[in-house]
C-alpha positions, 0 to 999 in steps of 0.5 A: 499500499502506497502511502500519499505524503500530505503535500500531495494529498492536499495540494489545491485542486482550485483557487479556493483552496490556495493558502495565503496568496489571495492577492494573486488569485483575485488577479487571476480570477478576474482576467479569467471572469474577464476574458482578459487572459495574458499570453505569458506569466511569471509566478515568483517567490520562495519555495513551496508557496504555490507557484507550480500549484497556481500554475496547474489551476490556471491551466485547468481553468483555461481548458475546463470542458464544462463551459464553452470559454476559460472559467475561474471555478474547474470542475476537475471532473472532465478529461482536461481537468483531470489529465492536467492534475494526473501530469499527462496532458499532451496540452499542458507541457511542464518543463523543468529548466535545471535539467533543459538549460541548453538552447537546443532544448528551448529551440525544440520547444519553439518548434511545437508552438505552431501546433494547434492544441490536441484536444485543449482549448490552449497549449500551455508551458509550464518552465520551473524555476525558469531563471537557471535557462542559459542566455542563449535560451532566453534569446531564442524565447524572445521573439516567440513570447512577445507574439505567441500564437493565440492558442499558447499561454507561456507560465514562468516559475521562478524562486529568483526573478532578478537573474530573469532578464528584463527583455523577458521580464518586460514581455510577462506579466509578473505576480509575486507570491507571498510567504504565507504567515503563522497564523495562515498556516497554524489554520490550514494544518488544523484542517488537515489533521482533522480530516486525518483524525489526528490528535494534536494540540495548539502548541505543537501546530504553532511550533511547526508554523514557525518552522515552516518560514511561511512555506506550506510545503515544508510546514505540510513536510514536517507535520508528517515527520511530527505525525511519524515522530509522535506514532500518529499523534502531535504534542508539544514536547515530541515536536519541541524533541523533533525540531530541537526547538528550546523552550522560551522560558530558559532563553527568557531567562538567559536575556534577563541574566545579561540585562541583570549583568550575571555572568556565571547564571548566563553560562549555566542556563547556556549549559542547561540548553545546551543538554537540549541538543539545539544548533548554536546557531538555532540559539542565537537566531531564538535570541534574536527573535526575542530581542526582536519582540521586546524592541517592538514591545517598547515603542508599539506595546504589542506583545501579549506575553507577560515575560516579554512585557516584563523584560521590555520594562527592565531593559533600556532601549538603547541597550536593548538596541545594542544587544540586538546589533551585537546577536546580529553581527554575531550570527552573520559571522556564524558560517565563517567561524570555526566553532559554532560554541565559541561564536555563541559564547563571545556574543554572550561575553559581548553583551555581559562586557558592554552592560553597564551593571556587569561592569559596576558588579566587576568593580564589587568583585575586586572589592571584596578580594582586596583588589585596590581601586582606581584614582578615578573611582566614584570612591575616590572621588566623593570621599573626603581626601586629605591635604597636609592633614586636614580633611575636605568637606564633601558631599558625603560630610556625615553631618549634613541632614541630607546626603545632597543638599542643593542643586550644586551638590546633585550636579557635582555627584553627577559629574563625579559618578562614573555612570553608563551613558544610558544612566548619564542620558536619564539622570543628567536631564534631571533636577534636584528637588530633595534629599531627606531621610535617605530618600532622594527626589528628582524632578523629570519632564512629564515626557521622559519614560519611566527609567528601567529598572537596569538603570535604576539598579546602576543608579542605586548601586552608585548612591549605595557605594557613594554613601554607604547606605541605600537611597530610595530615589523617587521621582515627581513631573515638572518644570526641569531646570538646573540640571546637570547636563544643562549647567554642564553644556552652559559652563562649556559654552562660557569657556568656549566663549571665553576662548573666543575672546581672548583668542580674537583680543590678543594684539599679537594675533591680531597683527599676525592675521592682518598682515598675512590677511589670515583667518582662524578656523573657529572650530579649531578653537578649544578652551584650555583645560 
């Protein structure tokens, strides 16, 4: 007994059964109903989206004997439609361009064009993967393609339309088939499994639809494999094992650990993922997909996943984009890297290295191990320094009622703190409101979004290291003035203005410029630091 695979058994026999190509079907049915049939068509699209199937249905519509003219719904009962479906029609010639690239083959085909159909209304030539024809073969087709006999229709199917010469494209009606989205594929698979009376769960179908990458045929092939693997039924665990799919919860936890700067947990999770025998490029591909979902949710709030929502609020937008860029860069180098495992590991290490929290935690580890901090550290800058045995006052003076008493103290603290660019961008544009009972209140513009959790954690860690205690941070919306950024910009402008003034008012320089008719490039003037 011969088993018929699902991709062949459920191949559409009319336009209504075609999945996900409504724009193509509409164009073809309208042209048939209005009797405005083109002489040559190009169907382009990726593998398994229906190019050959639609070409065969079109041939059946043109030659169906149930009406005296072409119809958009073939009967599939007359001899012409049955013969086309079974591949034995003498008036429907299906040619594989990959094995018939020589110009002699095309010349032989052209010689048969003048002969009228044996029994059908039209003689239809379907050339699959037409882009593989040689240049000479395309040139041989040009004249016939431009002025074919009234009884001839050419249909070209291709996955690479760019390789078809423009002279050929201009003589054809080109229709681009789209990849089919996961929702449509899942619905299509459900209908097939119900007809086959096979038990399934929705999660397993979603996994297969996702792995199909928009191809109906690929999806049905995977469905066949999953049914065989599951012994006649589909379950999420069996399909995951078959596809080598990773549980998203592990990847979500891994990305969260990257954001938290927890390097040890990142590689512990990677070890757990490796136990699933998943390819390393698939792991990175899924990480990229999750980062993409997080980025989208940060701007348009489109995700219904609680874990994606939590991560999008936790990670800074700029840092998320940086993680995405690091992951994409690593993925692009996978084919040339000698070790896929090392490629993934170095990608994760780069993510951790560029994480501001990782840098802070590294300093804490150094402190625990007794490694002296650099002199430009936060501690060195903010602690009281000694000058000839006399201690100078600093913003950490214990006698102060508040840790930071005014705008000036806030600006000094900001300028002396080693923050990541992401944190500086947030807190540098906030003004001081008050600081009492270990609670720092800052004024932010109402247009500023909520500070991400990882940036807030970084700022609180800096406060704790500077003042030796936990500081609560809160925000109020209001008019923002005297922010560290604005004061620093004003100071820079004053220094620059002074540099201009001192240079242009210098008598010797004025005499020199006058004598040699010289000019000073203003962008080259820098204040003395």
